[in-house]
C-alpha positions as MATLAB code, in Angstrom:
seq = 'XXXXXXXXXXXXXXXXXXXXXXXXXXXXXXXXXXXXXXXXXXXXXXXXXXXXXXXXXXXXXXXXXXXXXXXXXXXXXXXXXXXXXXXXXXXXXXXXXXXXXXXXXXX';
ca = [
       0.000    0.000    0.000;
       2.860    2.386    0.778;
       4.345    1.547   -2.623;
       1.072    2.483   -4.350;
       0.876    5.768   -2.454;
       4.442    6.616   -3.462;
       3.708    5.911   -7.131;
       0.539    8.009   -7.026;
       2.505   10.960   -5.683;
       4.885   10.845   -8.650;
       3.734    8.726  -11.615;
       7.231    8.799  -13.155;
       8.736    6.967  -10.155;
       7.664    3.595  -11.525;
       9.389    4.352  -14.826;
      12.583    5.766  -13.387;
      13.036    3.150  -10.670;
      11.914    0.093  -12.662;
      13.620    0.685  -15.977;
      14.328   -3.002  -16.466;
      10.556   -3.579  -16.706;
      10.097   -1.025  -19.488;
       9.523   -2.427  -23.004;
      11.528    0.512  -24.359;
      14.850   -0.353  -22.696;
      17.579   -0.231  -25.290;
      15.525    1.861  -27.706;
      17.609    4.588  -29.267;
      15.718    7.818  -29.706;
      17.387   10.087  -32.256;
      18.281   13.634  -31.319;
      15.939   16.077  -33.064;
      17.062   18.820  -35.377;
      17.113   22.235  -33.764;
      14.992   24.484  -35.938;
      12.699   27.423  -35.473;
       8.998   26.742  -35.079;
       7.443   25.696  -38.379;
       3.731   24.893  -38.295;
       4.141   22.118  -40.895;
       7.619   20.612  -40.479;
       8.488   21.151  -36.810;
       5.596   22.532  -34.733;
       6.928   23.652  -31.373;
       3.843   22.278  -29.581;
       4.891   18.726  -30.601;
       8.253   19.013  -28.873;
       8.604   18.173  -25.203;
      12.044   18.621  -23.745;
      14.548   17.836  -26.468;
      12.598   15.418  -28.640;
       9.773   15.796  -31.123;
       6.803   13.500  -30.700;
       7.366   11.893  -34.127;
      10.902   10.870  -33.132;
       9.563    9.077  -30.057;
       6.705    7.479  -32.005;
       9.184    6.195  -34.600;
      11.556    4.928  -31.913;
       8.879    2.775  -30.267;
       7.777    1.256  -33.566;
       4.462    3.028  -34.113;
       5.534    5.476  -36.806;
       4.120    3.890  -39.966;
       0.524    3.623  -38.722;
       0.775    7.063  -37.118;
       1.982    8.670  -40.364;
      -0.661    7.013  -42.532;
      -3.376    7.944  -40.035;
      -2.248   11.561  -39.945;
      -2.040   11.687  -43.744;
      -5.691   10.596  -43.927;
      -6.694   12.968  -41.124;
      -5.151   16.050  -42.689;
      -6.480   15.229  -46.179;
     -10.012   14.676  -44.903;
     -10.134   17.833  -42.795;
      -8.515   20.113  -45.399;
     -10.776   23.095  -45.909;
     -12.939   22.291  -42.895;
     -10.627   23.410  -40.097;
      -7.859   25.986  -40.129;
      -5.997   26.619  -43.375;
      -6.656   24.168  -46.248;
      -3.208   24.541  -47.798;
      -1.490   24.053  -44.433;
      -3.505   20.863  -43.807;
      -2.491   19.486  -47.212;
       1.158   20.325  -46.511;
       0.914   18.500  -43.177;
      -0.603   15.470  -44.946;
       2.257   15.554  -47.464;
       4.816   15.824  -44.637;
       3.505   12.666  -42.937;
       3.303   10.772  -46.232;
       6.842   11.877  -47.189;
       8.081   10.873  -43.723;
       6.600    7.376  -44.124;
       8.040    7.025  -47.649;
      11.504    8.131  -46.485;
      11.441    5.651  -43.586;
      10.305    2.818  -45.903;
      13.039    3.631  -48.417;
      15.667    3.676  -45.664;
      14.430    0.357  -44.256;
      13.306    1.823  -40.926;
       9.620    0.916  -41.483;
];
């Protein structure tokens, strides 16, 4: 019970103290490029700390499905939310990312 209370006070304790139980041990997460905020290529709201969300998603093996899903999402919402051209550029970015990873053998 004391162990549960300690974990509830800081949810990251279980990750930091039990790293051997993590399925991501040994996963190499690439360092992101340092660039200015770009709403299509590197949105600052998708970066936490020093890594972009897409880099983490790729590193844990979920990148292909994520990219295809986002390609469909941005194509289907183009013209219905925000800027149509920006949505289509985002869709192209995710599709290009998936193609590049397939060509390099990472997906």
